[in-house]
N, C-alpha and C positions, 0 to 999 in steps of 0.2 A: 551832251557837253562835258567835259572833263573840268574839274575844278582848276583852281589854281597851284595846288600840289601834285599835279602831273599823274593823277590816279584813273584807272579806267572807269567808266560806266558801266551799270550793270548791263550785261548782255553784250559787252564791247569787246570784240574780237581781237587778238594779236598778242605778243610778247614782249613783256619789257628788255631794256638792253640787258638788264643784270641775268633775267631768267636766259637771254639767248647766251651770255658768256657762260654761265653755270652749266648749260647743256653741251658747249661746245667743249668744257673741260672735262664732263665727264667722257663724250666721244673719244677726245684724245687720248684719256687714260686708257679707257677700253680697247682703243686701238693698239697703243705702243703696248698693252698687256698680251693681245693676240698677236701681233707680229712678234714680240720677244718669243714667245712660246714657238710659234711656227720656226723662229730663227733657231731656236734650241734643238728643236725636233728636227730640221733640216741637217745641222750638224751633227748630231746623234748617228742619223741614217748615214752620213758621209762617213762618219768614222768606224760604225759598221760595213758599212762597203769596204771601204779602204783597207780594213782587218781582214777581210775574208779575199779579197785580192793580193795582200801582202802573205797571208797565208798560201794561197795556191802558187803564187811565184816561188817562194822559199820549198814549197815542196817538189816542183819542178826542179828545184838546182839539187836537191836533197836525190832526187831519182837520176839523175846525171852524174851524179857522184857514186853512188852505189854501183850504177852500171861499170863504171871505170875501175873503182876498187875492186868489185868482184872476177874482172876480168886482167887483172896486173900481175905481173911477175913480181918478184920480191922488191921492195920498195928501193927508192936510190938514196944512197945517204945525205945529209944535208949539212952544213958546217957545223951546227950546234945542236944539242938536242933542245934546245928554246926553239929553233925554227921551226920544230915539227909542230908546234901549237897552231900556227896558222898556216901551214903549207906541207905538200905532199907531191912528191915526184914519183912518177909511176912508168911503166915500159909497158905498153898495150900492143896485142896484135889487133892490126888493121881489118882483120877478116878472120873467119872459121878455119880456113885454109891456108891462111898467112904464116910466113917462115922470118918475116921480118917485123919489129915492133916500131911503133912510133911513142915519141917522149910526149907525156900531157903531165902539166903541173897546174894544180890547184893550190891558190894562194888568196890570203886576205891582203889587201892592199895595206901598205904603212898606211897610219895615221896622219891625215896632213890637215890641219885646220879644225875645226869643229864637228865638220860633216862626217858623217861614218863613212867608210871607206867602202870599196867594192869587193866582192866574193868573184874571181874572175877565174876561166878553165884555159890555158894557154896551151897551144901544140907547137911544140918547140922543134924546129925544123933542125935538119943535119949543119947546114951553113950557120946555125945559131939563130937565125932569125926567128920571132915569136910572133903569133898569129892569134888572137881572143878569139874564141869561139863559144864563149857563153860569159855573160856578166850578170851580176847580181846586187844592186846597190844598196845602200843603207842597212850595212852590215855592222851589229854592233859587237861583236865579240870583243874586239881590240879595246874601245872603250870601256867596256864591262869589267875586262880582265879575264874573260871565260874563253878557254882554248876551244876552237874549232874541233880539233881532232885531238883523241886520247888513244894509246897505243896500246893494246894487251897482248902478253905473251902467252904460252901454250898452257901453262897452270892457272890463269885468269887474272892476274895480278897485272896493275897497270905498269907500264915504264915511267921512270922519273926523267923528267927533262935533265938532269946531271948525268943520265947514263949515256955511255958512247952512240954516237950517232948510227955508227955502222952496225951497233947491237940492235937500236929499235929500228932499222931498216931490214936486217936481215931476218931477225926474230920475231918481229909481229906478224900475228896470225888474224886478229880483229882488230879494228878500228870502230871507233864510237865519233861520229858526227853529231857534235851539239851547236845547233845553228840558232841564231839570233837575228832578226832583220827586220827592218821595214822598209822596203823600196818606196813604198808610198809615204811620204812624212806626214806626221798626226798622230794615229795611233801609237800605241807600247809596241816595241818590237815583237813579232810572232817568236816563239820557240819550236823548234824541230829537232828530233832526237831520234837516231837511228843508228842501230849497230849492224856492221857489214862484216861478214867473214872474207878473210882473203881466200880463194877457191883454189889459187896456185902455189899456196905458201902451207907443206904441211907441217902440222906440229912437231918438235924435235929433231927438226934438222940440224945438221952438224954444226956443232960449236951454238946450240940454243937448249934451253931447257925444256 
């Protein structure tokens, strides 16, 4: 029998309320720590997976742009030199034996709100209608003020954005694509850079250095 102080007698089994509360607190702390570590690891794995997915999706867009640029006729002039930062208009033969071209436009949509805009490939029909044939979301070039396209002439110098649009379009022989995108939000935008020679544009053409 226990005394009036509520102590357990010698050999008596069981835990006091204080011991149970302490054990519960320790178990709660350990559980919270383990859940925190598990949550942190899960988030890290998700960020890595999203980064890899973003890299592959951006790489596919780069490959599509490369194919178009390498098979393009001289570029189409744009309204201003600044427009060339985020847009390029091309005329591409739709087949190896074709004698007609189709009009292709790659552009980063204008910034609207806080969400990064998309990079789109547009097929412009003769009647002026436009069909989007490729879309890459989360493109950060505009928000970072980093041109998607840089244009180079035969001597290796880059054109200035103040140069005449017709000169940029007619005399470019190489284009650098500098794509920064995070189609899946979360990780920082991936950056892919590629230089593309315009195969149908010979250096030193009429009126060009």
